[in-house]
C-alpha positions as CSV (number, residue, x, y, z in Angstrom):
1,M,0.0,0.0,0.0
2,S,1.4,3.3,-1.1
3,T,1.0,5.7,1.7
4,K,1.3,9.8,1.8
5,G,2.1,11.0,4.8
6,T,5.6,9.6,6.2
7,L,5.3,10.8,9.8
8,T,4.3,8.4,12.6
9,R,2.2,9.6,15.6
10,E,5.4,10.0,17.8
11,Q,6.9,12.6,15.1
12,A,3.9,14.4,14.5
13,I,3.4,14.8,18.4
14,Q,6.9,16.1,18.8
15,A,6.4,18.4,15.7
16,V,3.3,20.3,16.7
17,G,2.4,18.7,20.5
18,I,-0.2,16.0,21.5
19,D,-2.9,18.8,21.8
20,L,-2.8,19.3,18.2
21,V,-2.6,15.4,17.1
22,S,-5.6,14.3,19.7
23,K,-7.8,17.4,17.9
24,L,-6.9,16.0,14.5
25,D,-7.8,12.2,15.9
26,S,-11.2,13.5,16.7
27,I,-12.2,15.3,13.0
28,N,-13.6,13.0,10.9
29,C,-11.6,12.1,7.6
30,E,-13.1,12.6,4.1
31,P,-12.1,10.8,0.8
32,T,-9.2,12.7,-0.9
33,N,-9.9,11.3,-4.4
34,R,-6.5,10.5,-5.2
35,V,-5.8,8.6,-7.7
36,Q,-2.8,5.7,-6.9
37,T,-0.7,5.2,-10.0
38,D,1.2,2.1,-8.4
39,G,-1.4,-0.5,-8.7
40,D,-2.5,0.1,-4.8
41,D,-6.4,0.1,-5.1
42,S,-6.8,1.3,-1.5
43,V,-9.0,4.1,-1.4
44,E,-7.5,7.3,0.4
45,Y,-9.3,9.2,3.1
46,S,-7.6,12.6,5.3
47,S,-8.2,14.8,7.9
48,S,-6.5,18.2,8.8
49,V,-5.9,20.5,11.5
50,E,-4.4,24.2,11.0
51,T,-1.3,24.6,13.7
52,G,-2.1,28.2,13.7
53,N,0.0,29.5,16.6
54,E,3.5,31.6,17.2
55,E,5.4,28.2,18.3
56,Y,5.0,26.3,15.0
57,G,4.0,28.8,12.6
58,Q,0.9,28.6,10.4
59,M,1.2,24.8,8.7
60,T,-1.2,22.0,8.1
61,L,-1.2,18.6,9.8
62,T,-2.9,16.2,8.0
63,A,-3.8,12.3,8.7
64,Y,-3.9,9.9,6.1
65,Y,-6.1,6.8,6.3
66,Y,-6.5,3.9,3.7
67,Q,-9.7,1.5,3.2
68,S,-9.5,-1.4,0.8
69,P,-12.4,-1.6,-1.7
70,E,-13.5,-4.9,-0.6
71,D,-14.1,-3.3,2.8
72,L,-16.3,-0.6,1.5
73,K,-18.4,-2.5,-0.8
74,G,-21.9,-2.4,0.3
75,V,-20.9,0.0,3.0
76,E,-23.4,2.8,3.9
77,D,-22.0,3.7,7.3
78,L,-18.6,4.4,7.1
79,S,-18.2,4.5,10.9
80,G,-18.6,0.8,11.3
81,L,-15.2,0.8,9.5
82,T,-11.8,0.4,11.6
83,W,-9.8,3.2,11.0
84,T,-5.9,3.7,11.5
85,V,-3.7,6.7,10.7
86,A,-1.6,5.3,7.9
87,G,0.8,8.6,8.4
88,Y,0.7,12.2,9.0
89,E,1.9,14.9,7.2
90,L,3.0,18.3,8.1
91,T,3.3,21.2,5.3
């Protein structure tokens, strides 16, 4: 599975603090509509928060999640799926 966002949770916490990472964890993710070109058919989702403070500057912390098409097939309520962050990105 190819993933966007190579930071681990621990690295994200070191970069922006536990409060922002915890805030990001509580936000619903949305599909990104990114087409993967490496043969991976996973569906990418993401959620983001703005750091917006003097300590870290104006940056965006994004969490990426992936679901297989098989897991999504016929599912109307996505809250029943297991959502695990595959990686974080700070831009």
